[in-house]
C-alpha positions in Angstrom: 65.7 -60.1 13.9 67.1 -58.8 11.2 66.1 -54.8 10.2 64.0 -55.4 6.6 65.2 -53.3 3.6 61.6 -51.5 2.3 61.8 -51.8 -1.5 61.4 -48.8 -3.7 59.0 -48.3 -6.2 57.3 -46.1 -8.9 53.9 -44.0 -7.3 51.8 -41.4 -9.1 49.7 -38.7 -7.2 47.5 -35.6 -7.7 49.4 -32.4 -6.5 47.0 -30.3 -4.7 48.9 -27.7 -3.0 51.3 -26.8 -1.1 51.5 -25.0 3.0 53.8 -23.8 5.4 53.6 -26.1 8.7 54.1 -25.2 12.1 56.3 -28.4 13.9 56.1 -28.8 17.0 59.4 -27.3 18.2 57.9 -23.9 16.8 60.3 -24.3 13.0 58.2 -24.2 10.4 58.1 -26.2 7.1 57.5 -26.2 3.8 55.1 -29.2 2.9 52.9 -30.0 0.0 49.8 -32.6 0.0 48.9 -35.1 -3.1 45.7 -37.3 -3.4 44.9 -40.4 -4.7 48.4 -41.9 -4.2 48.7 -45.1 -6.9 51.5 -47.4 -7.6 52.6 -48.4 -10.7 49.5 -51.1 -11.3 47.0 -48.2 -10.8 45.9 -49.6 -8.0 45.3 -46.5 -4.6 47.2 -47.2 -2.2 46.7 -43.7 0.2 43.9 -41.2 -0.4 46.6 -38.7 0.7 50.0 -37.9 1.6 52.3 -35.1 3.0 56.1 -34.2 1.9 58.3 -31.8 2.7 58.6 -29.8 -0.6 62.3 -30.0 -1.6 64.2 -28.4 -4.3 63.7 -31.9 -6.4 59.6 -31.3 -5.8 60.2 -27.3 -6.6 62.4 -28.2 -9.5 59.4 -29.6 -11.4 56.9 -26.6 -11.0 53.6 -28.3 -9.9 50.7 -26.4 -10.1 47.0 -27.9 -8.5 46.1 -30.8 -10.6 49.4 -31.9 -12.1 49.8 -35.5 -12.0 53.1 -36.2 -10.1 55.6 -39.7 -10.1 57.8 -40.3 -7.6 59.8 -43.1 -6.2 59.4 -43.9 -2.8 59.3 -46.8 0.1 56.8 -48.2 2.3 57.3 -47.7 6.2 55.1 -48.2 8.7 52.2 -47.6 6.1 53.6 -44.5 5.1 55.8 -43.4 2.0 59.1 -42.3 2.8 62.1 -40.4 0.9 60.2 -39.6 -2.7 63.2 -39.2 -5.2 63.3 -39.3 -9.3 60.1 -36.3 -9.0 58.5 -36.3 -12.5 55.8 -33.6 -13.3 53.3 -35.2 -15.9 50.7 -32.6 -15.7 
C-alpha cells in the first residue's frame, strides 16, 4: 500500500489566544488556538485547532478576533504543517 500524499488547501480561522502548554516530557511549547476553521469554500471543517506558535504565526502579530488565513494538510482528521500565514484582520 502506497502512503497517501495529503493535499494542501487554504483555510481560515479566528484567533482566540496563545498560551504555553506543558508537554508530557515536562518541556513547554507556545501554542495558539484558532476557532471555526473553514475551507476555501466557506464550509466549517473544525470547531477549533491548536498549532505551535511558530515564527511565521508570530510575524502576523495576531490579536484576539483576527481572521487568520493559512495553507495546511489534513492528516488523520487533523490540520498539520500550516504555511503561508496571512492576518486578514
